[in-house]
C-alpha positions in Angstrom: -52.2 -3.8 14.5 -51.4 -3.8 18.3 -55.2 -4.1 19.4 -55.7 -7.5 17.9 -54.3 -11.0 18.2 -55.5 -13.8 15.9 -54.1 -17.3 16.7 -54.9 -20.7 15.4 -55.1 -22.8 18.4 -52.8 -26.0 18.3 -54.3 -29.3 17.4 -52.9 -31.4 20.4 -54.0 -33.2 23.3 -50.9 -33.0 25.4 -49.8 -29.5 25.2 -50.6 -27.0 28.3 -53.0 -24.2 27.7 -55.4 -23.6 24.9 -55.7 -26.1 22.3 -58.1 -28.3 20.5 -58.4 -31.5 18.7 -60.9 -33.7 16.9 -61.9 -37.5 17.7 -64.3 -39.8 16.1 -66.7 -38.3 19.0 -66.3 -34.8 18.2 -64.1 -31.9 18.6 -62.6 -30.7 22.1 -61.4 -27.3 22.4 -60.3 -25.8 25.6 -60.2 -22.1 24.5 -59.0 -20.4 27.9 -56.4 -21.8 30.3 -56.1 -19.6 33.6 -57.8 -16.6 32.5 -60.1 -14.7 34.5 -63.5 -14.7 32.8 -66.5 -12.4 34.0 -68.5 -12.7 30.6 -69.2 -15.5 28.1 -71.6 -15.7 25.2 -72.3 -17.8 22.4 -73.5 -16.3 19.2 -74.0 -17.3 15.4 -73.3 -15.0 12.3 -75.2 -16.1 9.1 -73.5 -15.9 5.6 -74.3 -12.4 4.4 -74.8 -11.0 7.9 -72.6 -9.1 10.4 -72.1 -8.7 14.1 -70.5 -5.8 15.7 -69.9 -2.4 14.2 -68.6 -1.3 17.5 -65.8 -0.6 19.7 -65.4 -0.6 23.6 -63.6 2.0 25.9 -63.0 -0.9 28.9 -63.9 -4.3 27.7 -61.2 -6.6 26.3 -63.2 -9.5 23.9 -62.0 -12.7 23.0 -63.6 -14.7 20.3 -63.2 -18.3 19.4 -64.7 -19.5 16.0 -66.3 -22.9 16.7 -67.1 -23.6 13.1 -67.6 -21.6 9.8 -65.7 -18.5 8.3 -65.8 -14.8 9.3 -64.1 -11.8 7.5 -63.1 -9.6 10.4 -62.5 -5.7 10.0 -60.5 -3.7 12.6 -59.9 0.1 12.9 -57.7 1.2 15.8 -59.4 4.4 16.9 -56.2 5.9 18.1 -54.0 5.4 14.9 -56.8 4.9 12.2 -54.9 1.7 11.3 -57.3 -0.6 9.3 -56.9 -4.4 9.1 -59.0 -7.1 7.3 -58.5 -10.7 8.3 -60.2 -14.0 7.6 -60.9 -16.0 10.5 -62.1 -19.7 10.8 -62.8 -22.7 12.8 -60.0 -23.0 15.5 -59.0 -19.3 15.5 -59.1 -17.2 18.6 -59.2 -13.4 18.2 -58.6 -11.1 20.8 -59.6 -7.3 20.7 -58.3 -4.5 22.7 -60.4 -1.6 24.0 -60.7 1.2 21.3 -60.7 -0.9 18.5 -63.7 -0.8 16.2 -64.6 -4.2 14.7 -67.3 -5.9 12.6 -67.6 -9.7 12.0 -69.2 -10.6 8.4 -70.5 -14.2 7.8 -68.7 -15.5 4.9 -70.1 -19.0 5.9 -72.7 -19.5 8.6 -70.3 -19.5 11.8 -70.7 -20.2 15.4 -68.7 -18.3 17.9 -67.8 -18.0 21.6 -67.2 -14.4 23.0 -65.7 -14.1 26.5 -64.1 -11.0 28.7 -62.4 -10.5 31.8 -64.7 -7.7 32.5 -68.2 -8.1 33.3 -71.0 -7.3 30.5 -71.7 -3.3 30.6 -74.1 -2.3 27.8 -73.1 1.2 28.2 -69.5 0.2 26.8 -70.4 -0.3 23.6 -70.3 2.6 21.1 -71.1 2.3 17.5 -69.9 4.9 14.8 -70.2 4.8 11.0 -67.2 3.5 9.5 -67.0 2.3 5.7 -65.9 -1.2 6.1 
């Protein structure tokens, strides 16, 4: 699907760009490098619950899973293409406009969300979708 990109950030200290690593004192994750960010949020999704069930006309969203596991469902509203993916700790997910999405908690999960556009509460459209 052209409107999503899911990538596992590399586990390495000495690479340029986004990366992550574990050390005795904890995890470090550089989830963005050189990107314009006008909106940032942190949320949780408890196992058995969901977040989303909407799409945006303007907003590009990027999510980074800090911990836990999520089942993500996407529908490209221009092609009706549907895709379901499992994303977990260390994954970064980018969702383009006009891509309906929902995140279901498989495990309790913590997620960072950011966007190059400022937050606009009028740019979230819910539609009933069987997902």
